[in-house]
C-alpha positions as CSV (number, residue, x, y, z in Angstrom):
1,A,-5.7,7.6,3.1
2,H,-3.5,6.3,5.9
3,L,-2.2,9.8,6.7
4,A,-2.2,9.1,10.4
5,P,-1.4,6.1,12.6
6,A,-4.3,3.9,13.8
7,P,-6.7,5.5,16.3
8,G,-6.0,4.4,19.8
9,S,-2.3,3.6,19.2
10,S,0.6,5.3,20.9
11,A,1.8,6.3,17.5
12,R,-1.5,8.1,16.9
13,A,-1.1,9.9,20.2
14,Q,2.4,11.1,19.2
15,H,1.1,12.1,15.7
16,D,-1.7,14.1,17.2
17,R,0.6,15.6,19.8
18,W,2.9,17.1,17.2
19,L,0.0,18.1,15.0
20,I,-1.6,20.1,17.8
21,F,1.8,21.5,18.8
22,M,2.2,23.0,15.4
23,A,-1.3,24.3,15.2
24,V,-1.4,26.0,18.6
25,N,2.2,27.2,18.7
26,M,3.7,27.6,15.2
27,Y,0.6,28.6,13.3
28,E,-0.6,30.9,16.1
29,G,2.8,32.6,16.1
30,E,2.7,33.0,12.3
31,L,-0.7,34.8,12.7
32,R,0.9,37.2,15.2
33,K,3.8,37.8,12.7
34,A,1.4,38.4,9.8
35,Y,-1.2,40.4,11.6
36,S,0.7,42.0,14.5
37,D,-1.5,45.1,14.5
38,R,-4.4,42.9,15.5
39,Y,-2.6,41.9,18.7
40,T,-2.1,45.3,20.2
41,S,-4.3,48.3,20.9
42,D,-1.2,50.6,20.4
43,P,-0.4,51.1,16.7
44,A,3.2,51.7,17.7
45,G,3.3,48.3,19.4
46,A,2.8,46.2,16.3
47,A,6.6,46.0,15.6
48,G,7.2,44.6,19.1
49,V,4.4,42.0,18.7
50,Q,5.9,41.0,15.3
51,A,9.4,40.6,16.7
52,S,8.2,38.7,19.7
53,A,6.2,36.4,17.5
54,E,9.2,35.7,15.2
55,S,11.3,34.6,18.2
56,Y,8.4,32.5,19.5
57,V,7.9,30.7,16.2
58,R,11.6,30.1,15.7
59,R,11.9,28.6,19.2
60,H,9.1,26.1,18.4
61,Y,10.7,25.1,15.1
62,E,13.9,24.3,17.1
63,I,11.8,22.2,19.5
64,L,10.4,20.2,16.6
65,E,13.8,20.0,15.0
66,D,15.1,18.2,18.1
67,A,12.2,15.7,17.9
68,I,12.7,14.6,14.3
69,G,14.6,11.3,14.0
70,K,16.2,9.9,10.9
71,G,13.3,10.8,8.6
72,P,12.6,11.5,6.0
73,F,9.4,12.2,7.8
74,L,8.4,13.0,11.4
75,F,7.7,9.3,12.0
76,G,10.3,7.7,9.8
77,E,9.4,6.4,6.4
78,T,5.7,7.0,6.6
79,L,4.2,10.3,5.4
80,T,1.5,11.6,7.8
81,M,-0.8,14.6,8.0
82,A,1.7,16.1,10.5
83,D,4.3,16.1,7.8
84,I,2.0,17.8,5.3
85,Y,1.1,20.5,7.9
86,L,4.8,21.1,8.7
87,W,5.5,21.4,5.0
88,M,2.9,24.2,4.8
89,L,4.2,26.0,7.8
90,A,7.8,25.7,6.7
91,G,6.9,27.5,3.5
92,W,6.4,30.6,5.5
93,M,9.8,30.5,7.1
94,E,13.0,32.2,5.9
95,P,14.7,29.4,3.9
96,D,18.2,30.5,5.0
97,W,17.3,30.5,8.7
98,L,15.5,27.1,8.3
99,A,18.5,25.6,6.5
100,A,20.9,26.9,9.2
101,R,18.9,26.2,12.3
102,C,16.5,23.4,11.4
103,P,18.0,21.3,8.6
104,K,15.8,18.3,9.5
105,V,12.7,20.4,9.2
106,K,13.9,21.8,5.9
107,S,14.7,18.3,4.6
108,L,11.3,17.0,5.7
109,A,9.5,19.8,4.0
110,E,11.5,19.2,0.8
111,A,10.6,15.4,1.0
112,V,6.9,16.3,1.3
113,R,7.1,18.9,-1.5
114,A,8.7,16.3,-3.8
115,R,5.6,14.1,-3.7
116,P,3.6,14.5,-6.9
117,A,0.3,15.2,-5.1
118,I,2.0,18.1,-3.2
119,A,4.3,19.5,-6.0
120,S,1.4,21.2,-7.8
121,I,0.0,22.7,-4.6
122,H,3.5,23.9,-3.7
123,A,3.9,25.6,-7.1
124,A,0.5,27.3,-6.8
125,H,1.0,28.7,-3.3
126,F,4.8,29.0,-2.7
127,G,6.1,29.5,-6.3
């Protein structure tokens, strides 16, 4: 489907780098936000876990924001799996915060969402 650069290329290494970055930082942080009670043995500690996770996730969005070039996608004109994954993750963020702090991420997510193959998925899962 050509959703990643050629194996063995430096472009593929960068693609995989950002894909893994999102999986182990942003997605993991989203899990702590959504299931904060699972990350503490103290029921009163869940709110602190959730607040910490929110800050953590936002910081990683800002790191990714700084890495995005002219777009519309992470690697310019070519849609990759990393863009599709970021679209999914961005659907969980507060839209106003994303627009104010990470406009390139928001724009990228909108460009992915506009693709016909994604639009129906977006409607079913994000409304």
